[in-house]
C-alpha positions as a Markdown table, in Angstrom:
| # | Residue | x | y | z |
|---|---|---|---|---|
| 1 | Unk | -47.2 | -163.9 | -11.5 |
| 2 | Unk | -45.7 | -160.5 | -10.6 |
| 3 | Unk | -47.6 | -158.5 | -8.0 |
| 4 | Unk | -49.5 | -155.4 | -9.2 |
| 5 | Unk | -48.9 | -152.4 | -7.0 |
| 6 | Unk | -52.0 | -150.5 | -8.1 |
| 7 | Unk | -49.9 | -147.6 | -9.4 |
| 8 | Unk | -47.9 | -147.0 | -6.2 |
| 9 | Unk | -44.2 | -146.5 | -6.9 |
| 10 | Unk | -42.3 | -149.6 | -6.4 |
| 11 | Unk | -39.7 | -147.9 | -4.2 |
| 12 | Unk | -42.4 | -146.9 | -1.7 |
| 13 | Unk | -43.6 | -150.5 | -1.5 |
| 14 | Unk | -40.0 | -151.7 | -1.0 |
| 15 | Unk | -39.5 | -149.0 | 1.6 |
| 16 | Unk | -42.6 | -150.2 | 3.5 |
| 17 | Unk | -41.6 | -153.8 | 3.3 |
| 18 | Unk | -38.1 | -152.9 | 4.6 |
| 19 | Unk | -39.5 | -151.0 | 7.5 |
| 20 | Unk | -41.9 | -153.8 | 8.3 |
| 21 | Unk | -39.0 | -156.3 | 8.2 |
| 22 | Unk | -36.8 | -154.1 | 10.4 |
| 23 | Unk | -39.7 | -153.7 | 12.9 |
| 24 | Unk | -40.1 | -157.4 | 13.1 |
| 25 | Unk | -36.4 | -157.9 | 13.5 |
| 26 | Unk | -36.3 | -155.3 | 16.3 |
| 27 | Unk | -39.2 | -157.0 | 18.1 |
| 28 | Unk | -37.4 | -160.3 | 18.0 |
| 29 | Unk | -34.2 | -158.7 | 19.3 |
| 30 | Unk | -36.1 | -157.0 | 22.1 |
| 31 | Unk | -37.9 | -160.2 | 22.9 |
| 32 | Unk | -34.5 | -162.1 | 23.0 |
| 33 | Unk | -33.0 | -159.5 | 25.3 |
| 34 | Unk | -36.0 | -159.7 | 27.7 |
| 35 | Unk | -35.5 | -163.5 | 28.0 |
| 36 | Unk | -32.5 | -163.1 | 30.3 |
| 37 | Unk | -32.2 | -163.1 | 34.1 |
| 38 | Unk | -31.1 | -159.8 | 35.6 |
| 39 | Unk | -28.5 | -159.8 | 38.4 |
| 40 | Unk | -29.9 | -156.9 | 40.3 |
| 41 | Unk | -33.5 | -158.2 | 40.1 |
| 42 | Unk | -34.9 | -158.2 | 43.7 |
| 43 | Unk | -36.6 | -161.5 | 44.5 |
| 44 | Unk | -40.0 | -161.1 | 46.3 |
| 45 | Unk | -40.3 | -163.2 | 49.4 |
| 46 | Unk | -43.8 | -162.3 | 50.6 |
| 47 | Unk | -44.8 | -163.9 | 53.8 |
| 48 | Unk | -42.8 | -167.0 | 53.4 |
| 49 | Unk | -39.2 | -167.4 | 52.2 |
| 50 | Unk | -39.8 | -171.1 | 51.8 |
| 51 | Unk | -42.8 | -170.6 | 49.6 |
| 52 | Unk | -40.9 | -168.0 | 47.6 |
| 53 | Unk | -37.9 | -170.2 | 47.0 |
| 54 | Unk | -40.0 | -173.3 | 46.1 |
| 55 | Unk | -43.0 | -171.8 | 44.3 |
| 56 | Unk | -42.0 | -168.3 | 43.0 |
| 57 | Unk | -44.8 | -167.9 | 40.5 |
| 58 | Unk | -47.4 | -168.7 | 43.1 |
| 59 | Unk | -45.7 | -166.2 | 45.5 |
| 60 | Unk | -45.9 | -163.5 | 42.8 |
| 61 | Unk | -49.6 | -164.3 | 42.2 |
| 62 | Unk | -50.1 | -163.7 | 45.9 |
| 63 | Unk | -48.0 | -160.6 | 46.3 |
| 64 | Unk | -48.6 | -158.6 | 43.2 |
| 65 | Unk | -52.0 | -156.8 | 43.7 |
| 66 | Unk | -52.9 | -156.5 | 40.0 |
| 67 | Unk | -52.2 | -160.2 | 39.4 |
| 68 | Unk | -54.1 | -161.3 | 42.5 |
| 69 | Unk | -57.1 | -159.2 | 41.5 |
| 70 | Unk | -57.2 | -160.7 | 38.0 |
| 71 | Unk | -57.1 | -164.2 | 39.4 |
| 72 | Unk | -59.7 | -163.8 | 42.1 |
| 73 | Unk | -62.2 | -162.2 | 39.7 |
| 74 | Unk | -62.0 | -165.2 | 37.3 |
| 75 | Unk | -65.0 | -167.5 | 37.8 |
| 76 | Unk | -63.2 | -170.6 | 36.8 |
| 77 | Unk | -60.3 | -170.1 | 39.2 |
| 78 | Unk | -62.6 | -169.1 | 42.0 |
| 79 | Unk | -64.6 | -172.3 | 41.6 |
| 80 | Unk | -61.4 | -174.4 | 41.7 |
| 81 | Unk | -60.4 | -172.6 | 44.9 |
| 82 | Unk | -63.8 | -173.3 | 46.5 |
| 83 | Unk | -63.8 | -176.9 | 45.4 |
| 84 | Unk | -60.3 | -177.5 | 46.8 |
| 85 | Unk | -61.2 | -175.9 | 50.2 |
| 86 | Unk | -64.5 | -177.8 | 50.4 |
| 87 | Unk | -62.8 | -181.1 | 49.5 |
| 88 | Unk | -60.4 | -180.6 | 52.4 |
| 89 | Unk | -63.2 | -179.7 | 54.8 |
| 90 | Unk | -65.2 | -182.8 | 53.9 |
| 91 | Unk | -62.2 | -185.1 | 53.8 |
| 92 | Unk | -63.2 | -187.0 | 56.9 |
| 93 | Unk | -66.6 | -188.0 | 55.6 |
| 94 | Unk | -65.1 | -188.8 | 52.2 |
| 95 | Unk | -61.8 | -190.5 | 53.2 |
| 96 | Unk | -62.5 | -192.1 | 56.6 |
| 97 | Unk | -59.3 | -194.1 | 57.4 |
| 98 | Unk | -57.9 | -194.0 | 53.9 |
| 99 | Unk | -54.6 | -192.1 | 54.2 |
| 100 | Unk | -54.0 | -191.8 | 50.5 |
| 101 | Unk | -57.4 | -190.3 | 50.0 |
| 102 | Unk | -56.4 | -187.3 | 52.3 |
| 103 | Unk | -53.1 | -186.9 | 50.5 |
| 104 | Unk | -54.7 | -186.9 | 47.0 |
| 105 | Unk | -57.2 | -184.2 | 48.2 |
| 106 | Unk | -54.2 | -182.0 | 49.3 |
| 107 | Unk | -52.5 | -182.3 | 46.0 |
| 108 | Unk | -53.4 | -180.9 | 42.6 |
| 109 | Unk | -54.9 | -183.5 | 40.3 |
| 110 | Unk | -53.6 | -183.9 | 36.8 |
| 111 | Unk | -57.0 | -182.5 | 35.6 |
| 112 | Unk | -56.7 | -179.5 | 37.8 |
| 113 | Unk | -53.2 | -178.7 | 36.7 |
| 114 | Unk | -54.3 | -178.8 | 33.0 |
| 115 | Unk | -57.5 | -176.8 | 33.6 |
| 116 | Unk | -55.6 | -174.1 | 35.5 |
| 117 | Unk | -52.8 | -174.0 | 32.9 |
| 118 | Unk | -55.4 | -173.6 | 30.1 |
| 119 | Unk | -57.2 | -170.9 | 32.0 |
| 120 | Unk | -54.0 | -169.0 | 32.6 |
| 121 | Unk | -53.2 | -169.3 | 28.9 |
| 122 | Unk | -56.6 | -167.7 | 28.1 |
| 123 | Unk | -56.2 | -164.9 | 30.7 |
| 124 | Unk | -52.7 | -164.0 | 29.6 |
| 125 | Unk | -52.3 | -160.9 | 27.5 |
| 126 | Unk | -48.9 | -159.3 | 26.8 |
| 127 | Unk | -50.0 | -155.9 | 28.4 |
| 128 | Unk | -52.2 | -157.2 | 31.2 |
| 129 | Unk | -51.1 | -158.1 | 34.8 |
| 130 | Unk | -50.1 | -161.7 | 33.7 |
| 131 | Unk | -48.1 | -160.3 | 30.8 |
| 132 | Unk | -46.3 | -157.9 | 33.1 |
| 133 | Unk | -45.7 | -160.7 | 35.6 |
| 134 | Unk | -43.8 | -162.7 | 33.0 |
| 135 | Unk | -41.8 | -159.8 | 31.6 |
| 136 | Unk | -41.0 | -158.0 | 34.8 |
| 137 | Unk | -40.6 | -160.9 | 37.2 |
| 138 | Unk | -40.6 | -164.5 | 35.9 |
| 139 | Unk | -38.0 | -163.9 | 33.2 |
| 140 | Unk | -35.6 | -161.5 | 35.0 |
| 141 | Unk | -35.7 | -163.5 | 38.2 |
| 142 | Unk | -34.1 | -166.5 | 36.5 |
| 143 | Unk | -36.1 | -168.8 | 38.7 |
| 144 | Unk | -37.5 | -170.6 | 35.6 |
| 145 | Unk | -34.6 | -170.0 | 33.2 |
| 146 | Unk | -34.8 | -173.4 | 31.6 |
| 147 | Unk | -38.0 | -172.2 | 30.0 |
| 148 | Unk | -36.3 | -169.1 | 28.4 |
| 149 | Unk | -36.9 | -170.3 | 24.9 |
| 150 | Unk | -40.7 | -170.6 | 25.3 |
| 151 | Unk | -43.0 | -167.8 | 24.3 |
| 152 | Unk | -44.1 | -165.7 | 27.3 |
| 153 | Unk | -47.5 | -167.4 | 27.4 |
| 154 | Unk | -45.9 | -170.8 | 27.4 |
| 155 | Unk | -43.4 | -169.6 | 29.9 |
| 156 | Unk | -46.2 | -168.8 | 32.3 |
| 157 | Unk | -47.9 | -172.1 | 31.9 |
| 158 | Unk | -44.7 | -174.1 | 32.3 |
| 159 | Unk | -43.9 | -172.2 | 35.5 |
| 160 | Unk | -47.4 | -173.0 | 36.8 |
| 161 | Unk | -47.0 | -176.7 | 36.0 |
| 162 | Unk | -43.6 | -176.8 | 37.7 |
| 163 | Unk | -44.9 | -175.1 | 40.8 |
| 164 | Unk | -47.9 | -177.4 | 41.0 |
| 165 | Unk | -45.8 | -180.6 | 40.6 |
| 166 | Unk | -43.4 | -179.2 | 43.2 |
| 167 | Unk | -46.3 | -178.8 | 45.7 |
| 168 | Unk | -47.4 | -182.4 | 44.9 |
| 169 | Unk | -43.9 | -183.7 | 45.4 |
| 170 | Unk | -43.6 | -182.0 | 48.8 |
| 171 | Unk | -46.9 | -183.3 | 50.0 |
| 172 | Unk | -46.0 | -186.8 | 48.7 |
| 173 | Unk | -42.8 | -186.9 | 50.7 |
| 174 | Unk | -43.6 | -185.0 | 53.9 |
| 175 | Unk | -47.3 | -186.1 | 54.3 |
| 176 | Unk | -47.3 | -189.4 | 52.4 |
| 177 | Unk | -43.9 | -190.7 | 53.2 |
| 178 | Unk | -42.7 | -191.1 | 49.7 |
| 179 | Unk | -39.0 | -191.6 | 49.3 |
| 180 | Unk | -37.1 | -188.3 | 48.5 |
| 181 | Unk | -34.0 | -188.3 | 46.3 |
| 182 | Unk | -31.8 | -188.8 | 49.4 |
| 183 | Unk | -33.8 | -190.8 | 52.0 |
| 184 | Unk | -31.0 | -191.0 | 54.5 |
| 185 | Unk | -31.0 | -187.3 | 55.1 |
| 186 | Unk | -34.2 | -185.9 | 53.7 |
| 187 | Unk | -37.0 | -188.3 | 54.5 |
| 188 | Unk | -40.2 | -187.7 | 56.5 |
| 189 | Unk | -39.8 | -187.6 | 60.3 |
| 190 | Unk | -43.4 | -187.9 | 61.3 |
| 191 | Unk | -44.3 | -191.3 | 62.6 |
| 192 | Unk | -46.7 | -192.6 | 60.0 |
| 193 | Unk | -46.0 | -196.4 | 59.7 |
| 194 | Unk | -47.6 | -199.3 | 61.5 |
| 195 | Unk | -45.1 | -200.8 | 64.0 |
| 196 | Unk | -46.3 | -204.3 | 63.0 |
| 197 | Unk | -46.5 | -203.7 | 59.3 |
| 198 | Unk | -44.0 | -201.0 | 58.1 |
| 199 | Unk | -45.4 | -201.1 | 54.6 |
| 200 | Unk | -48.8 | -199.8 | 55.9 |
| 201 | Unk | -49.8 | -196.5 | 57.5 |
| 202 | Unk | -50.5 | -196.5 | 61.3 |
| 203 | Unk | -54.1 | -196.5 | 62.4 |
| 204 | Unk | -53.9 | -193.0 | 63.9 |
| 205 | Unk | -52.2 | -191.3 | 60.9 |
| 206 | Unk | -55.5 | -190.9 | 59.0 |
| 207 | Unk | -56.9 | -189.0 | 62.0 |
| 208 | Unk | -53.8 | -186.8 | 62.0 |
| 209 | Unk | -54.2 | -186.0 | 58.3 |
| 210 | Unk | -57.9 | -185.2 | 58.8 |
| 211 | Unk | -56.9 | -182.7 | 61.5 |
| 212 | Unk | -54.2 | -181.2 | 59.3 |
| 213 | Unk | -56.7 | -180.9 | 56.4 |
| 214 | Unk | -59.3 | -179.2 | 58.7 |
| 215 | Unk | -56.8 | -176.6 | 59.8 |
| 216 | Unk | -55.8 | -175.8 | 56.2 |
| 217 | Unk | -59.4 | -175.6 | 55.2 |
| 218 | Unk | -60.2 | -173.2 | 58.1 |
| 219 | Unk | -57.2 | -171.0 | 57.4 |
| 220 | Unk | -58.1 | -170.7 | 53.7 |
| 221 | Unk | -61.9 | -170.4 | 54.1 |
| 222 | Unk | -62.0 | -166.8 | 52.8 |
| 223 | Unk | -59.0 | -167.1 | 50.5 |
| 224 | Unk | -60.0 | -167.0 | 46.8 |
| 225 | Unk | -56.7 | -167.9 | 45.2 |
| 226 | Unk | -56.9 | -171.3 | 43.6 |
| 227 | Unk | -53.6 | -172.6 | 44.8 |
| 228 | Unk | -53.5 | -171.7 | 48.5 |
| 229 | Unk | -55.1 | -174.8 | 50.0 |
| 230 | Unk | -52.5 | -177.1 | 48.4 |
| 231 | Unk | -49.6 | -174.8 | 49.0 |
| 232 | Unk | -50.6 | -174.4 | 52.6 |
| 233 | Unk | -50.6 | -178.2 | 53.0 |
| 234 | Unk | -47.1 | -178.4 | 51.5 |
| 235 | Unk | -45.7 | -175.7 | 53.8 |
| 236 | Unk | -47.5 | -177.0 | 56.9 |
| 237 | Unk | -46.0 | -180.5 | 56.4 |
| 238 | Unk | -42.5 | -179.1 | 55.9 |
| 239 | Unk | -42.9 | -177.2 | 59.2 |
| 240 | Unk | -44.3 | -180.2 | 61.0 |
| 241 | Unk | -41.4 | -182.3 | 59.8 |
| 242 | Unk | -38.9 | -179.6 | 60.9 |
| 243 | Unk | -37.8 | -179.3 | 57.3 |
| 244 | Unk | -37.7 | -175.5 | 56.9 |
| 245 | Unk | -34.0 | -175.2 | 56.3 |
| 246 | Unk | -34.5 | -173.4 | 53.0 |
| 247 | Unk | -35.1 | -170.3 | 55.2 |
| 248 | Unk | -32.0 | -170.7 | 57.4 |
| 249 | Unk | -30.1 | -167.4 | 57.9 |
| 250 | Unk | -32.3 | -165.5 | 55.4 |
| 251 | Unk | -32.0 | -162.8 | 54.4 |
| 252 | Unk | -28.3 | -163.7 | 54.2 |
| 253 | Unk | -27.3 | -160.5 | 52.4 |
| 254 | Unk | -28.4 | -158.5 | 55.5 |
| 255 | Unk | -27.1 | -161.0 | 58.0 |
| 256 | Unk | -24.3 | -163.6 | 57.8 |
| 257 | Unk | -23.1 | -162.4 | 54.4 |
| 258 | Unk | -23.6 | -158.6 | 55.0 |
| 259 | Unk | -19.9 | -157.8 | 55.4 |
| 260 | Unk | -18.9 | -159.7 | 52.3 |
| 261 | Unk | -21.8 | -158.2 | 50.2 |
| 262 | Unk | -20.8 | -154.7 | 51.2 |
| 263 | Unk | -17.2 | -155.5 | 50.3 |
| 264 | Unk | -18.1 | -156.8 | 46.9 |
| 265 | Unk | -19.0 | -153.3 | 45.7 |
| 266 | Unk | -15.4 | -152.1 | 46.2 |
| 267 | Unk | -13.5 | -155.1 | 44.8 |
| 268 | Unk | -11.2 | -154.4 | 41.9 |
| 269 | Unk | -11.9 | -157.7 | 40.0 |
| 270 | Unk | -9.0 | -157.2 | 37.6 |
| 271 | Unk | -6.6 | -157.8 | 40.6 |
| 272 | Unk | -7.9 | -161.4 | 41.0 |
| 273 | Unk | -7.8 | -164.3 | 38.7 |
| 274 | Unk | -10.9 | -165.9 | 40.3 |
| 275 | Unk | -14.1 | -164.7 | 41.8 |
| 276 | Unk | -14.4 | -167.1 | 44.7 |
| 277 | Unk | -12.9 | -170.2 | 46.3 |
| 278 | Unk | -15.7 | -172.7 | 47.2 |
| 279 | Unk | -15.4 | -175.3 | 49.9 |
| 280 | Unk | -18.0 | -178.2 | 49.6 |
| 281 | Unk | -19.3 | -179.6 | 52.9 |
| 282 | Unk | -18.1 | -182.8 | 54.6 |
| 283 | Unk | -20.7 | -183.8 | 57.2 |
| 284 | Unk | -19.6 | -185.7 | 60.2 |
| 285 | Unk | -21.2 | -189.1 | 61.3 |
| 286 | Unk | -21.3 | -188.1 | 65.0 |
| 287 | Unk | -24.4 | -186.0 | 65.8 |
| 288 | Unk | -22.4 | -184.2 | 68.5 |
| 289 | Unk | -19.7 | -183.1 | 66.1 |
| 290 | Unk | -20.0 | -179.6 | 64.6 |
| 291 | Unk | -17.3 | -179.9 | 61.9 |
| 292 | Unk | -15.7 | -183.1 | 60.6 |
| 293 | Unk | -11.9 | -183.7 | 60.4 |
| 294 | Unk | -12.4 | -183.8 | 56.6 |
| 295 | Unk | -14.2 | -180.4 | 56.7 |
| 296 | Unk | -11.2 | -178.9 | 58.6 |
| 297 | Unk | -8.8 | -180.1 | 56.0 |
| 298 | Unk | -10.9 | -178.6 | 53.2 |
| 299 | Unk | -11.0 | -175.3 | 55.0 |
| 300 | Unk | -7.2 | -175.3 | 55.3 |
| 301 | Unk | -6.8 | -176.0 | 51.6 |
| 302 | Unk | -9.0 | -173.1 | 50.7 |
| 303 | Unk | -7.3 | -170.8 | 53.2 |
| 304 | Unk | -3.9 | -171.5 | 51.4 |
| 305 | Unk | -5.4 | -170.4 | 48.1 |
| 306 | Unk | -7.0 | -167.3 | 49.6 |
| 307 | Unk | -3.8 | -166.2 | 51.1 |
| 308 | Unk | -2.1 | -166.5 | 47.7 |
| 309 | Unk | -4.5 | -163.8 | 46.5 |
| 310 | Unk | -6.2 | -165.9 | 43.9 |
| 311 | Unk | -9.7 | -164.7 | 44.9 |
| 312 | Unk | -11.2 | -162.1 | 47.2 |
| 313 | Unk | -13.8 | -164.5 | 48.8 |
| 314 | Unk | -14.2 | -168.0 | 50.2 |
| 315 | Unk | -17.7 | -169.6 | 49.9 |
| 316 | Unk | -18.3 | -172.1 | 52.7 |
| 317 | Unk | -21.1 | -174.4 | 51.5 |
| 318 | Unk | -23.2 | -176.9 | 53.3 |
| 319 | Unk | -26.4 | -177.0 | 55.2 |
| 320 | Unk | -27.7 | -179.0 | 58.2 |
| 321 | Unk | -27.3 | -182.4 | 56.4 |
| 322 | Unk | -25.2 | -185.1 | 58.1 |
| 323 | Unk | -26.1 | -187.0 | 60.2 |
| 324 | Unk | -29.9 | -187.1 | 59.9 |
| 325 | Unk | -31.4 | -183.9 | 61.3 |
| 326 | Unk | -28.2 | -182.6 | 62.7 |
| 327 | Unk | -28.5 | -179.2 | 64.4 |
| 328 | Unk | -25.1 | -178.1 | 63.0 |
| 329 | Unk | -24.8 | -176.1 | 59.7 |
| 330 | Unk | -21.7 | -177.0 | 57.8 |
| 331 | Unk | -21.3 | -173.5 | 56.2 |
| 332 | Unk | -21.4 | -171.6 | 59.5 |
| 333 | Unk | -19.1 | -174.1 | 61.2 |
| 334 | Unk | -16.6 | -173.8 | 58.3 |
| 335 | Unk | -16.9 | -170.0 | 58.6 |
| 336 | Unk | -16.1 | -170.2 | 62.4 |
| 337 | Unk | -13.1 | -172.4 | 61.7 |
| 338 | Unk | -11.8 | -170.2 | 58.9 |
| 339 | Unk | -12.0 | -167.1 | 61.2 |
| 340 | Unk | -11.0 | -168.5 | 64.5 |
| 341 | Unk | -8.3 | -171.0 | 63.4 |
| 342 | Unk | -7.1 | -169.8 | 60.1 |
| 343 | Unk | -7.3 | -166.0 | 60.4 |
| 344 | Unk | -9.6 | -165.4 | 57.4 |
| 345 | Unk | -11.5 | -162.1 | 57.9 |
| 346 | Unk | -15.3 | -162.4 | 58.1 |
| 347 | Unk | -15.7 | -159.9 | 55.2 |
| 348 | Unk | -14.0 | -162.4 | 52.9 |
| 349 | Unk | -16.4 | -165.3 | 53.7 |
| 350 | Unk | -19.7 | -165.9 | 52.0 |
| 351 | Unk | -21.9 | -168.7 | 53.4 |
| 352 | Unk | -24.2 | -171.0 | 51.5 |
| 353 | Unk | -26.0 | -172.7 | 54.4 |
| 354 | Unk | -28.6 | -174.6 | 52.2 |
| 355 | Unk | -26.7 | -177.0 | 50.0 |
| 356 | Unk | -27.4 | -180.7 | 50.8 |
| 357 | Unk | -25.3 | -182.4 | 48.1 |
| 358 | Unk | -22.2 | -181.8 | 46.1 |
| 359 | Unk | -24.3 | -180.9 | 43.1 |
| 360 | Unk | -26.0 | -178.1 | 45.1 |
| 361 | Unk | -22.7 | -176.9 | 46.6 |
| 362 | Unk | -21.8 | -176.0 | 43.0 |
| 363 | Unk | -25.2 | -174.7 | 42.0 |
| 364 | Unk | -25.8 | -172.5 | 45.1 |
| 365 | Unk | -22.3 | -171.0 | 44.7 |
| 366 | Unk | -23.1 | -170.0 | 41.2 |
| 367 | Unk | -26.4 | -168.5 | 42.3 |
| 368 | Unk | -24.6 | -166.4 | 45.0 |
| 369 | Unk | -22.1 | -165.2 | 42.4 |
| 370 | Unk | -24.9 | -164.0 | 40.2 |
| 371 | Unk | -27.2 | -162.6 | 42.9 |
| 372 | Unk | -24.4 | -160.7 | 44.7 |
| 373 | Unk | -23.3 | -159.1 | 41.4 |
| 374 | Unk | -19.9 | -160.7 | 41.1 |
| 375 | Unk | -18.4 | -161.1 | 37.6 |
| 376 | Unk | -20.4 | -164.0 | 36.1 |
| 377 | Unk | -18.0 | -164.7 | 33.3 |
| 378 | Unk | -15.0 | -165.0 | 35.6 |
| 379 | Unk | -13.8 | -168.5 | 36.6 |
| 380 | Unk | -14.1 | -169.7 | 40.2 |
| 381 | Unk | -12.3 | -172.4 | 42.1 |
| 382 | Unk | -13.8 | -175.4 | 43.9 |
| 383 | Unk | -11.3 | -176.5 | 46.6 |
| 384 | Unk | -11.6 | -179.8 | 48.4 |
| 385 | Unk | -9.8 | -183.0 | 49.2 |
| 386 | Unk | -8.6 | -185.1 | 46.3 |
| 387 | Unk | -11.4 | -187.7 | 45.9 |
| 388 | Unk | -14.2 | -185.1 | 45.9 |
| 389 | Unk | -12.3 | -182.8 | 43.6 |
| 390 | Unk | -12.0 | -185.5 | 40.9 |
| 391 | Unk | -15.6 | -186.4 | 41.5 |
| 392 | Unk | -16.7 | -182.8 | 40.9 |
| 393 | Unk | -14.8 | -182.8 | 37.6 |
| 394 | Unk | -16.9 | -185.7 | 36.4 |
| 395 | Unk | -20.2 | -184.6 | 38.0 |
| 396 | Unk | -22.0 | -182.9 | 35.1 |
| 397 | Unk | -24.0 | -186.1 | 34.2 |
| 398 | Unk | -25.1 | -186.4 | 37.8 |
| 399 | Unk | -26.2 | -182.7 | 37.8 |
| 400 | Unk | -28.3 | -183.3 | 34.7 |
| 401 | Unk | -29.9 | -186.3 | 36.3 |
| 402 | Unk | -30.6 | -184.8 | 39.7 |
| 403 | Unk | -31.0 | -181.1 | 38.9 |
| 404 | Unk | -32.1 | -181.3 | 35.3 |
| 405 | Unk | -29.4 | -178.7 | 34.6 |
| 406 | Unk | -25.6 | -178.2 | 34.5 |
| 407 | Unk | -24.9 | -175.3 | 36.8 |
| 408 | Unk | -21.3 | -175.0 | 35.8 |
| 409 | Unk | -18.7 | -176.1 | 33.3 |
| 410 | Unk | -15.2 | -177.3 | 34.2 |
| 411 | Unk | -12.1 | -175.2 | 33.7 |
| 412 | Unk | -8.5 | -176.2 | 34.2 |
| 413 | Unk | -7.3 | -178.5 | 37.0 |
| 414 | Unk | -5.0 | -176.4 | 39.2 |
| 415 | Unk | -3.9 | -179.3 | 41.5 |
| 416 | Unk | -5.3 | -182.6 | 42.8 |
| 417 | Unk | -7.4 | -180.5 | 45.3 |
| 418 | Unk | -8.4 | -177.4 | 43.2 |
| 419 | Unk | -10.4 | -177.2 | 40.0 |
| 420 | Unk | -11.5 | -174.2 | 38.0 |
| 421 | Unk | -15.2 | -173.9 | 37.1 |
| 422 | Unk | -17.3 | -171.4 | 35.2 |
| 423 | Unk | -20.8 | -170.4 | 36.3 |
| 424 | Unk | -23.7 | -171.2 | 34.0 |
| 425 | Unk | -27.0 | -169.3 | 34.2 |
| 426 | Unk | -29.0 | -172.5 | 34.3 |
| 427 | Unk | -28.1 | -172.7 | 38.0 |
| 428 | Unk | -30.8 | -170.2 | 38.8 |
| 429 | Unk | -33.7 | -172.6 | 37.9 |
| 430 | Unk | -35.8 | -173.8 | 40.9 |
| 431 | Unk | -35.6 | -177.5 | 41.5 |
| 432 | Unk | -39.2 | -178.6 | 42.3 |
| 433 | Unk | -38.0 | -182.0 | 43.7 |
| 434 | Unk | -35.8 | -180.6 | 46.5 |
| 435 | Unk | -38.1 | -178.5 | 48.8 |
| 436 | Unk | -35.5 | -178.3 | 51.5 |
| 437 | Unk | -33.1 | -176.6 | 49.1 |
| 438 | Unk | -34.9 | -175.8 | 45.9 |
């Protein structure tokens, strides 16, 4: 049946429908444009760089006054905060010598994660503090870029779920002794096992966990934010295990990387075929050795490409990784070698002192390219010895498995030691299962 227009001219109806269609189309275009990270977005670190890097949503909830006020006025979230703090305070009476009981009280339960997610979904409005948090911070930061196709409300809930599971993972590894992804370099350093039965916790460890729970409960007694007891547990155990390397050399743009960052502003990028030459780390086996022989060779290979004028910067990449709890940072040792032995100016070297694996050598370099405002569409070079170079060329499946993302795509092979790669925006996403280098 044809619609009746109640005497209105058909052209007016058509005009109105066209306007409505164009408005809807414009809204979708604006929404799509908003779902993009912004290179000059300034990350908020708050009181803890480590918390900010690992749990950015929770940091924003703590640091943005309007968001914080919204959350601490909600009766449901206030009750969760109190129950969590009370549970930690009463853990000795409730847990006794049961180590796992203490750990479970520190973590978010599945029920709590769902309840909080549902509550955030109810509280969310596009124009309120949570809506502005998503549009002005979560999306432009890129920290949760893998959720970019979700609606803003879903984006918020997914970011919460990731942060909560990341907190649980950290507590499980650094309080509970669970195996991390790379046990040989990232495992717990506290003495928690029974000397006669390595599969069991030591008799005194339950007492230690009670003391830790008590401290967290006291510190958060007056804090009404629902997540602070569990986040405090995660951060305290990272500290007690001497696993705060995520904060090493930060803020780098004002410290180790300052000269390079200042130089970036004046680079004529058309004069260079590539943005950077990245050197992956090669940790030594000897705890007294600062830079391995393999690392020296990789620096020399990169210096040759730099002196050919292929790129204006070298990225030295690698944290305090090999051997277990080494005091030496590969990136800074590479930088020293490049300057002192190979004559590369400090203003041409950007350090990534956090990467712990070849996957994150690549990912972190892409992040630096983006955060420092270098051309993101421009190819870069990874320069290393032959075996690792060919491994990097085939490493995308490993990245998907370990990082849940591909932070780069391969370009042309330039030689047996040099490979082009193109940055991908997915590299910005926080990895909740690597608290030392998220």
